[in-house]
MOPAC internal coordinates of N, CA, C and O (Angstrom, degrees):
PM7 1SCF
backbone

  N    0.0000 0     0.00 0     0.00 0    0    0    0
  C    1.4636 1     0.00 0     0.00 0    1    0    0
  C    1.5303 1   107.47 1     0.00 0    2    1    0
  O    1.2310 1   122.19 1   -27.69 1    3    2    1
  N    1.2811 1   113.42 1   152.31 1    3    2    1
  C    1.4790 1   117.98 1  -179.34 1    5    3    2
  C    1.5069 1   111.06 1  -150.04 1    6    5    3
  O    1.2310 1   121.71 1   -30.53 1    7    6    5
  N    1.3050 1   114.32 1   149.47 1    7    6    5
  C    1.4587 1   121.80 1   173.88 1    9    7    6
  C    1.5049 1   108.33 1  -126.94 1   10    9    7
  O    1.2310 1   119.82 1   -50.57 1   11   10    9
  N    1.3038 1   117.95 1   129.43 1   11   10    9
  C    1.4608 1   120.73 1   172.77 1   13   11   10
  C    1.5135 1   109.09 1  -114.67 1   14   13   11
  O    1.2310 1   120.85 1   -34.18 1   15   14   13
  N    1.3274 1   115.99 1   145.82 1   15   14   13
  C    1.4535 1   123.06 1  -179.88 1   17   15   14
  C    1.4983 1   109.90 1  -122.25 1   18   17   15
  O    1.2310 1   120.73 1   -49.34 1   19   18   17
  N    1.3415 1   116.21 1   130.66 1   19   18   17
  C    1.4376 1   121.14 1   175.27 1   21   19   18
  C    1.5452 1   107.27 1  -127.42 1   22   21   19
  O    1.2310 1   119.88 1   -70.78 1   23   22   21
  N    1.3044 1   117.83 1   109.22 1   23   22   21
  C    1.4370 1   122.04 1  -177.41 1   25   23   22
  C    1.5511 1   109.03 1   -79.28 1   26   25   23
  O    1.2310 1   120.68 1   -51.18 1   27   26   25
  N    1.3346 1   116.30 1   128.82 1   27   26   25
  C    1.4444 1   122.01 1  -178.74 1   29   27   26
  C    1.5177 1   110.51 1   -81.52 1   30   29   27
  O    1.2310 1   119.96 1   -45.23 1   31   30   29
  N    1.3113 1   117.69 1   134.77 1   31   30   29
  C    1.4544 1   121.06 1  -177.00 1   33   31   30
  C    1.5250 1   113.21 1   -74.97 1   34   33   31
  O    1.2310 1   120.27 1   143.34 1   35   34   33
  N    1.3154 1   117.10 1   -36.66 1   35   34   33
  C    1.4446 1   120.64 1  -173.39 1   37   35   34
  C    1.5162 1   114.51 1   -87.22 1   38   37   35
  O    1.2310 1   119.92 1   166.62 1   39   38   37
  N    1.3104 1   117.77 1   -13.38 1   39   38   37
  C    1.4605 1   121.68 1  -176.65 1   41   39   38
  C    1.5294 1   109.40 1  -137.53 1   42   41   39
  O    1.2310 1   120.34 1   -25.88 1   43   42   41
  N    1.3584 1   116.95 1   154.12 1   43   42   41
  C    1.4829 1   119.41 1   178.99 1   45   43   42
  C    1.5284 1   110.13 1   -81.09 1   46   45   43
  O    1.2310 1   121.31 1  -122.93 1   47   46   45
  N    1.3510 1   115.10 1    57.07 1   47   46   45
  C    1.4747 1   121.45 1  -178.79 1   49   47   46
  C    1.4991 1   109.34 1  -129.11 1   50   49   47
  O    1.2310 1   121.93 1   -18.09 1   51   50   49
  N    1.3141 1   113.91 1   161.91 1   51   50   49
  C    1.4635 1   122.99 1   174.78 1   53   51   50
  C    1.5165 1   107.23 1  -129.31 1   54   53   51
  O    1.2310 1   120.20 1   -52.46 1   55   54   53
  N    1.3604 1   117.22 1   127.54 1   55   54   53
  C    1.4458 1   120.73 1   173.25 1   57   55   54
  C    1.5134 1   107.21 1   -82.28 1   58   57   55
  O    1.2310 1   120.69 1   -67.61 1   59   58   57
  N    1.3185 1   116.29 1   112.39 1   59   58   57
  C    1.4432 1   122.96 1  -179.71 1   61   59   58
  C    1.5408 1   109.80 1  -103.60 1   62   61   59
  O    1.2310 1   120.25 1   -54.49 1   63   62   61
  N    1.3096 1   117.12 1   125.51 1   63   62   61
  C    1.4449 1   121.20 1   178.03 1   65   63   62
  C    1.5133 1   108.79 1  -111.58 1   66   65   63
  O    1.2310 1   121.35 1   -60.79 1   67   66   65
  N    1.3345 1   115.02 1   119.21 1   67   66   65
  C    1.4522 1   121.86 1   176.23 1   69   67   66
  C    1.5283 1   107.55 1   -92.46 1   70   69   67
  O    1.2310 1   119.51 1   -49.03 1   71   70   69
  N    1.3101 1   118.53 1   130.97 1   71   70   69
  C    1.4411 1   121.68 1   179.61 1   73   71   70
  C    1.5406 1   108.91 1  -133.48 1   74   73   71
  O    1.2310 1   121.66 1   -54.26 1   75   74   73
  N    1.3303 1   114.43 1   125.74 1   75   74   73
  C    1.4886 1   120.39 1  -178.29 1   77   75   74
  C    1.5096 1   109.74 1  -126.38 1   78   77   75
  O    1.2310 1   119.64 1   -68.37 1   79   78   77
  N    1.3538 1   118.29 1   111.63 1   79   78   77
  C    1.4639 1   120.09 1   176.45 1   81   79   78
  C    1.5289 1   108.96 1   -74.45 1   82   81   79
  O    1.2310 1   121.06 1   -66.16 1   83   82   81
  N    1.3219 1   115.59 1   113.84 1   83   82   81
  C    1.4625 1   120.00 1  -178.27 1   85   83   82
  C    1.5269 1   109.20 1  -156.14 1   86   85   83
  O    1.2310 1   120.99 1  -114.91 1   87   86   85
  N    1.3432 1   115.71 1    65.09 1   87   86   85
  C    1.4464 1   120.26 1  -171.34 1   89   87   86
  C    1.5509 1   112.56 1   -62.56 1   90   89   87
  O    1.2310 1   119.93 1   155.36 1   91   90   89
  N    1.3163 1   117.74 1   -24.64 1   91   90   89
  C    1.4485 1   119.33 1   179.99 1   93   91   90
  C    1.5458 1   113.39 1   -90.66 1   94   93   91
  O    1.2310 1   120.66 1   175.83 1   95   94   93
  N    1.3506 1   116.34 1    -4.17 1   95   94   93
  C    1.4538 1   120.40 1  -177.62 1   97   95   94
  C    1.5320 1   111.16 1   -79.35 1   98   97   95
  O    1.2310 1   120.89 1   -28.93 1   99   98   97
  N    1.3012 1   115.91 1   151.07 1   99   98   97
  C    1.4575 1   122.39 1   175.20 1  101   99   98
  C    1.5551 1   110.42 1   -89.20 1  102  101   99
  O    1.2310 1   120.88 1   139.91 1  103  102  101
  N    1.3259 1   115.93 1   -40.09 1  103  102  101
  C    1.4391 1   121.23 1  -174.87 1  105  103  102
  C    1.5288 1   110.78 1  -144.55 1  106  105  103
  O    1.2310 1   121.28 1   -46.46 1  107  106  105
  N    1.3467 1   115.15 1   133.54 1  107  106  105
  C    1.4716 1   121.18 1   174.04 1  109  107  106
  C    1.5152 1   108.06 1  -129.47 1  110  109  107
  O    1.2310 1   120.28 1   -46.87 1  111  110  109
  N    1.2959 1   117.07 1   133.13 1  111  110  109
  C    1.4617 1   121.08 1   178.25 1  113  111  110
  C    1.5021 1   109.37 1  -135.46 1  114  113  111
  O    1.2310 1   120.83 1   -17.68 1  115  114  113
  N    1.3484 1   116.02 1   162.32 1  115  114  113
  C    1.4554 1   121.76 1   175.04 1  117  115  114
  C    1.5409 1   107.02 1  -121.86 1  118  117  115
  O    1.2310 1   120.69 1   -41.65 1  119  118  117
  N    1.3112 1   116.28 1   138.35 1  119  118  117
  C    1.4584 1   122.13 1   176.27 1  121  119  118
  C    1.5024 1   106.85 1  -133.33 1  122  121  119
  O    1.2310 1   121.19 1   -40.86 1  123  122  121
  N    1.3462 1   115.33 1   139.14 1  123  122  121
  C    1.4332 1   120.08 1  -178.37 1  125  123  122
  C    1.4965 1   114.91 1  -169.16 1  126  125  123
  O    1.2310 1   120.68 1     5.61 1  127  126  125
  N    1.2898 1   116.31 1  -174.39 1  127  126  125
  C    1.4608 1   121.57 1  -179.68 1  129  127  126
  C    1.5339 1   110.93 1   -62.69 1  130  129  127
  O    1.2310 1   120.46 1   149.65 1  131  130  129
  N    1.3149 1   116.73 1   -30.35 1  131  130  129
  C    1.4829 1   119.20 1  -177.10 1  133  131  130
  C    1.5202 1   113.37 1   -74.43 1  134  133  131
  O    1.2310 1   119.24 1   166.30 1  135  134  133
  N    1.3290 1   119.05 1   -13.70 1  135  134  133
  C    1.4595 1   121.59 1   176.23 1  137  135  134
  C    1.5397 1   112.54 1  -130.28 1  138  137  135
  O    1.2310 1   121.54 1  -149.41 1  139  138  137
  N    1.3231 1   114.66 1    30.59 1  139  138  137
  C    1.4705 1   122.66 1   178.88 1  141  139  138
  C    1.5307 1   112.71 1    53.22 1  142  141  139
  O    1.2310 1   120.74 1  -144.78 1  143  142  141
  N    1.3264 1   116.18 1    35.22 1  143  142  141
  C    1.4488 1   124.25 1   178.26 1  145  143  142
  C    1.5221 1   112.72 1    58.14 1  146  145  143
  O    1.2310 1   120.71 1  -151.62 1  147  146  145
  N    1.3317 1   116.25 1    28.38 1  147  146  145
  C    1.4471 1   121.53 1   172.37 1  149  147  146
  C    1.5260 1   108.19 1   -92.17 1  150  149  147
  O    1.2310 1   120.24 1   -46.81 1  151  150  149
  N    1.3126 1   117.15 1   133.19 1  151  150  149
  C    1.4676 1   120.88 1  -177.93 1  153  151  150
  C    1.5214 1   109.84 1   -66.40 1  154  153  151
  O    1.2310 1   120.29 1   -60.65 1  155  154  153
  N    1.3346 1   117.05 1   119.35 1  155  154  153
  C    1.4437 1   123.91 1   174.45 1  157  155  154
  C    1.5215 1   107.72 1  -108.69 1  158  157  155
  O    1.2310 1   121.39 1   -60.10 1  159  158  157
  N    1.3097 1   114.95 1   119.90 1  159  158  157
  C    1.4764 1   121.15 1  -172.76 1  161  159  158
  C    1.5321 1   110.88 1   -72.53 1  162  161  159
  O    1.2310 1   121.42 1   -41.31 1  163  162  161
  N    1.3215 1   114.89 1   138.69 1  163  162  161
  C    1.4597 1   122.89 1   172.98 1  165  163  162
  C    1.5235 1   108.08 1   -90.38 1  166  165  163
  O    1.2310 1   120.42 1   -30.76 1  167  166  165
  N    1.3406 1   116.80 1   149.24 1  167  166  165
  C    1.4574 1   121.18 1  -179.39 1  169  167  166
  C    1.5176 1   112.05 1   -91.51 1  170  169  167
  O    1.2310 1   120.67 1   -49.61 1  171  170  169
  N    1.3151 1   116.33 1   130.39 1  171  170  169
  C    1.4671 1   120.19 1  -178.05 1  173  171  170
  C    1.5402 1   110.03 1   -77.96 1  174  173  171
  O    1.2310 1   121.44 1   -52.25 1  175  174  173
  N    1.3370 1   114.85 1   127.75 1  175  174  173
  C    1.4543 1   122.27 1   178.72 1  177  175  174
  C    1.5534 1   107.87 1   -90.52 1  178  177  175
  O    1.2310 1   121.21 1   -13.85 1  179  178  177
  N    1.3266 1   115.29 1   166.15 1  179  178  177
  C    1.4628 1   121.06 1  -178.54 1  181  179  178
  C    1.5105 1   111.82 1   -61.53 1  182  181  179
  O    1.2310 1   120.02 1   151.73 1  183  182  181
  N    1.3394 1   117.57 1   -28.27 1  183  182  181
  C    1.4745 1   120.62 1   179.87 1  185  183  182
  C    1.5123 1   113.09 1   -83.79 1  186  185  183
  O    1.2310 1   119.61 1  -175.58 1  187  186  185
  N    1.3064 1   118.36 1     4.42 1  187  186  185
  C    1.5001 1   121.79 1   177.11 1  189  187  186
  C    1.5062 1   113.20 1    89.52 1  190  189  187
  O    1.2310 1   119.48 1  -176.46 1  191  190  189
  N    1.3222 1   118.60 1     3.54 1  191  190  189
  C    1.4768 1   122.03 1   177.85 1  193  191  190
  C    1.5185 1   107.09 1   -93.03 1  194  193  191
  O    1.2310 1   121.06 1   -46.52 1  195  194  193
  N    1.3402 1   115.58 1   133.48 1  195  194  193
  C    1.4559 1   121.41 1   175.39 1  197  195  194
  C    1.5361 1   107.76 1   -93.60 1  198  197  195
  O    1.2310 1   119.75 1   -46.04 1  199  198  197
  N    1.3605 1   118.09 1   133.96 1  199  198  197
  C    1.4626 1   120.46 1  -176.72 1  201  199  198
  C    1.5221 1   111.24 1  -134.28 1  202  201  199
  O    1.2310 1   122.48 1   -26.55 1  203  202  201
  N    1.3246 1   112.85 1   153.45 1  203  202  201
  C    1.4850 1   121.69 1   174.40 1  205  203  202
  C    1.5115 1   106.74 1  -154.42 1  206  205  203
  O    1.2310 1   120.54 1   -46.91 1  207  206  205
  N    1.3315 1   116.57 1   133.09 1  207  206  205
  C    1.4684 1   122.45 1   174.91 1  209  207  206
  C    1.4832 1   110.03 1  -114.46 1  210  209  207
  O    1.2310 1   120.35 1   -46.83 1  211  210  209
  N    1.3319 1   116.94 1   133.17 1  211  210  209
  C    1.4782 1   122.57 1   178.25 1  213  211  210
  C    1.5469 1   108.58 1  -136.84 1  214  213  211
  O    1.2310 1   121.19 1   -32.29 1  215  214  213
  N    1.3069 1   115.33 1   147.71 1  215  214  213
  C    1.4595 1   120.94 1   175.08 1  217  215  214
  C    1.5322 1   108.07 1   -95.94 1  218  217  215
  O    1.2310 1   121.03 1   -55.90 1  219  218  217
  N    1.3228 1   115.64 1   124.10 1  219  218  217
  C    1.4728 1   121.27 1  -176.72 1  221  219  218
  C    1.5449 1   109.10 1  -123.56 1  222  221  219
  O    1.2310 1   120.52 1   -35.47 1  223  222  221
  N    1.3025 1   116.61 1   144.53 1  223  222  221
  C    1.4848 1   120.36 1   174.97 1  225  223  222
  C    1.5173 1   111.25 1   -60.90 1  226  225  223
  O    1.2310 1   121.66 1   -37.60 1  227  226  225
  N    1.3421 1   114.42 1   142.40 1  227  226  225
  C    1.4840 1   118.63 1  -177.53 1  229  227  226
  C    1.5384 1   109.18 1   -87.22 1  230  229  227
  O    1.2310 1   121.96 1    -3.26 1  231  230  229
  N    1.3449 1   113.85 1   176.74 1  231  230  229
  C    1.4425 1   124.46 1   179.14 1  233  231  230
  C    1.5514 1   112.45 1    61.87 1  234  233  231
  O    1.2310 1   121.96 1  -142.30 1  235  234  233
  N    1.3171 1   113.85 1    37.70 1  235  234  233
  C    1.4765 1   120.46 1   174.40 1  237  235  234
  C    1.5145 1   108.70 1  -150.83 1  238  237  235
  O    1.2310 1   121.10 1    -7.09 1  239  238  237
  N    1.3145 1   115.50 1   172.91 1  239  238  237
  C    1.4706 1   123.08 1   178.00 1  241  239  238
  C    1.5289 1   108.16 1  -123.27 1  242  241  239
  O    1.2310 1   121.35 1   -30.60 1  243  242  241
  N    1.3111 1   115.03 1   149.40 1  243  242  241
  C    1.4626 1   120.80 1   179.26 1  245  243  242
  C    1.5320 1   110.48 1  -132.08 1  246  245  243
  O    1.2310 1   120.56 1   -47.95 1  247  246  245
  N    1.3198 1   116.53 1   132.05 1  247  246  245
  C    1.4341 1   121.49 1   172.00 1  249  247  246
  C    1.5460 1   107.85 1   -85.47 1  250  249  247
  O    1.2310 1   120.95 1   -36.07 1  251  250  249
  N    1.3298 1   115.78 1   143.93 1  251  250  249
  C    1.4800 1   120.02 1   178.00 1  253  251  250
  C    1.5023 1   111.41 1  -158.12 1  254  253  251
  O    1.2310 1   121.15 1   -14.07 1  255  254  253
  N    1.3197 1   115.41 1   165.93 1  255  254  253
  C    1.4923 1   121.84 1   173.75 1  257  255  254
  C    1.5261 1   106.78 1  -149.45 1  258  257  255
  O    1.2310 1   121.40 1   -23.18 1  259  258  257
  N    1.3088 1   114.93 1   156.82 1  259  258  257
  C    1.4689 1   120.43 1   173.14 1  261  259  258
  C    1.5183 1   110.10 1   -95.46 1  262  261  259
  O    1.2310 1   121.21 1   -23.77 1  263  262  261
  N    1.3256 1   115.30 1   156.23 1  263  262  261
  C    1.4431 1   122.71 1   172.43 1  265  263  262
  C    1.5089 1   107.36 1  -123.78 1  266  265  263
  O    1.2310 1   119.99 1   -72.25 1  267  266  265
  N    1.3417 1   117.62 1   107.75 1  267  266  265
  C    1.4402 1   122.40 1  -177.92 1  269  267  266
  C    1.5287 1   108.93 1  -108.32 1  270  269  267
  O    1.2310 1   121.40 1   -68.89 1  271  270  269
  N    1.3165 1   114.93 1   111.11 1  271  270  269
  C    1.4606 1   120.03 1  -176.13 1  273  271  270
  C    1.5173 1   113.34 1    48.94 1  274  273  271
  O    1.2310 1   121.07 1  -137.58 1  275  274  273
  N    1.3289 1   115.56 1    42.42 1  275  274  273
  C    1.4588 1   121.07 1   176.00 1  277  275  274
  C    1.5403 1   114.52 1    89.94 1  278  277  275
  O    1.2310 1   119.52 1   170.21 1  279  278  277
  N    1.3196 1   118.52 1    -9.79 1  279  278  277
  C    1.4390 1   122.68 1  -178.46 1  281  279  278
  C    1.5626 1   110.98 1   -99.85 1  282  281  279
  O    1.2310 1   120.62 1   -56.19 1  283  282  281
  N    1.3400 1   116.42 1   123.81 1  283  282  281
  C    1.4795 1   120.72 1   178.29 1  285  283  282
  C    1.5210 1   109.15 1   -73.97 1  286  285  283
  O    1.2310 1   121.21 1   -43.79 1  287  286  285
  N    1.3197 1   115.28 1   136.21 1  287  286  285
  C    1.4818 1   120.46 1   179.22 1  289  287  286
  C    1.5327 1   110.29 1  -147.97 1  290  289  287
  O    1.2310 1   120.63 1   -23.94 1  291  290  289
  N    1.3015 1   116.40 1   156.06 1  291  290  289
  C    1.4770 1   120.92 1   178.67 1  293  291  290
  C    1.5315 1   110.28 1   -99.91 1  294  293  291
  O    1.2310 1   121.84 1   -16.29 1  295  294  293
  N    1.3237 1   114.09 1   163.71 1  295  294  293
  C    1.4437 1   121.75 1   174.02 1  297  295  294
  C    1.4964 1   109.35 1   -93.91 1  298  297  295
  O    1.2310 1   120.01 1   -66.21 1  299  298  297
  N    1.3072 1   117.60 1   113.79 1  299  298  297
  C    1.4463 1   122.71 1  -178.20 1  301  299  298
  C    1.5043 1   113.66 1   -66.62 1  302  301  299
  O    1.2310 1   120.52 1   163.04 1  303  302  301
  N    1.3687 1   116.62 1   -16.96 1  303  302  301
  C    1.4500 1   121.36 1   179.57 1  305  303  302
  C    1.5424 1   111.99 1  -102.36 1  306  305  303
  O    1.2310 1   120.13 1  -166.53 1  307  306  305
  N    1.3328 1   117.36 1    13.47 1  307  306  305
  C    1.4521 1   121.00 1   175.73 1  309  307  306
  C    1.5404 1   109.08 1   -64.62 1  310  309  307
  O    1.2310 1   120.55 1   -15.50 1  311  310  309
  N    1.3169 1   116.55 1   164.50 1  311  310  309
  C    1.4395 1   120.38 1  -179.79 1  313  311  310
  C    1.5054 1   112.45 1   -61.33 1  314  313  311
  O    1.2310 1   119.89 1   146.75 1  315  314  313
  N    1.3137 1   117.82 1   -33.25 1  315  314  313
  C    1.4415 1   123.69 1   176.74 1  317  315  314
  C    1.5238 1   109.52 1  -171.16 1  318  317  315
  O    1.2310 1   120.02 1     0.52 1  319  318  317
  N    1.3099 1   117.57 1  -179.48 1  319  318  317
  C    1.4550 1   120.31 1   175.02 1  321  319  318
  C    1.5281 1   107.55 1  -131.07 1  322  321  319
  O    1.2310 1   121.82 1   -18.57 1  323  322  321
  N    1.3205 1   114.13 1   161.43 1  323  322  321
  C    1.4670 1   119.58 1  -177.27 1  325  323  322
  C    1.5378 1   109.10 1  -150.79 1  326  325  323
  O    1.2310 1   121.83 1   -41.45 1  327  326  325
  N    1.3094 1   114.09 1   138.55 1  327  326  325
  C    1.4739 1   121.16 1   177.97 1  329  327  326
  C    1.5121 1   110.25 1   -67.69 1  330  329  327
  O    1.2310 1   120.91 1   -41.41 1  331  330  329
  N    1.3552 1   115.87 1   138.59 1  331  330  329
  C    1.4608 1   122.19 1   175.06 1  333  331  330
  C    1.5204 1   107.94 1  -118.64 1  334  333  331
  O    1.2310 1   120.01 1   -63.02 1  335  334  333
  N    1.3364 1   117.59 1   116.98 1  335  334  333
  C    1.4473 1   119.52 1   176.01 1  337  335  334
  C    1.5051 1   111.06 1   -66.30 1  338  337  335
  O    1.2310 1   119.47 1   146.23 1  339  338  337
  N    1.3553 1   118.61 1   -33.77 1  339  338  337
  C    1.4618 1   122.25 1  -179.48 1  341  339  338
  C    1.5183 1   110.20 1   -62.17 1  342  341  339
  O    1.2310 1   119.98 1   134.15 1  343  342  341
  N    1.3211 1   117.64 1   -45.85 1  343  342  341
  C    1.4532 1   121.65 1  -178.33 1  345  343  342
  C    1.5108 1   113.33 1   -87.89 1  346  345  343
  O    1.2310 1   121.15 1   164.70 1  347  346  345
  N    1.3107 1   115.40 1   -15.30 1  347  346  345
  C    1.4911 1   121.81 1  -174.39 1  349  347  346
  C    1.5242 1   109.92 1    55.31 1  350  349  347
  O    1.2310 1   121.91 1  -135.55 1  351  350  349
  N    1.3489 1   113.95 1    44.45 1  351  350  349
  C    1.4445 1   120.81 1  -178.20 1  353  351  350
  C    1.5381 1   109.56 1  -158.57 1  354  353  351
  O    1.2310 1   120.91 1   -14.32 1  355  354  353
  N    1.3275 1   115.87 1   165.68 1  355  354  353
  C    1.4655 1   121.23 1   172.72 1  357  355  354
  C    1.5481 1   107.77 1   -78.56 1  358  357  355
  O    1.2310 1   121.22 1   -39.45 1  359  358  357
  N    1.3265 1   115.27 1   140.55 1  359  358  357
  C    1.4542 1   121.63 1   169.49 1  361  359  358
  C    1.5051 1   110.54 1  -111.77 1  362  361  359
  O    1.2310 1   120.26 1   -30.38 1  363  362  361
  N    1.3193 1   117.11 1   149.62 1  363  362  361
  C    1.4434 1   120.78 1   171.55 1  365  363  362
  C    1.5147 1   107.73 1   -77.62 1  366  365  363
  O    1.2310 1   121.32 1   -31.12 1  367  366  365
  N    1.3498 1   115.09 1   148.88 1  367  366  365
  C    1.4746 1   121.52 1  -179.69 1  369  367  366
  C    1.5342 1   108.83 1  -125.55 1  370  369  367
  O    1.2310 1   121.53 1   -45.10 1  371  370  369
  N    1.3557 1   114.67 1   134.90 1  371  370  369
  C    1.4601 1   119.52 1   173.02 1  373  371  370
  C    1.5429 1   106.41 1  -115.29 1  374  373  371
  O    1.2310 1   121.21 1   -51.47 1  375  374  373
  N    1.3357 1   115.29 1   128.53 1  375  374  373
  C    1.4623 1   121.47 1   178.72 1  377  375  374
  C    1.5369 1   109.20 1  -103.47 1  378  377  375
  O    1.2310 1   120.85 1   -52.29 1  379  378  377
  N    1.3031 1   115.98 1   127.71 1  379  378  377
  C    1.4723 1   119.53 1   179.03 1  381  379  378
  C    1.4969 1   111.71 1  -116.04 1  382  381  379
  O    1.2310 1   120.10 1   180.00 1  383  382  381

């Protein structure tokens, strides 16, 4: 899994691209604080990597997790992880 960040010069935003290599998966989504924990589907590329790009406000952090074919999972390459009492699990964190 990978996350790329591209800070926009004209706006206080960062273009964040989530990429999940899962060629055998049917559906990959991301859910987090930036989308009210609603599953947002990533688009499958020809090489089997699922991708989604979103613009997020900078100078904040967001908790998130992936849902791969119904299974919740974290991004091992996230900036850090943090325990969530609500989910009773670790969440991935992205710092912008």
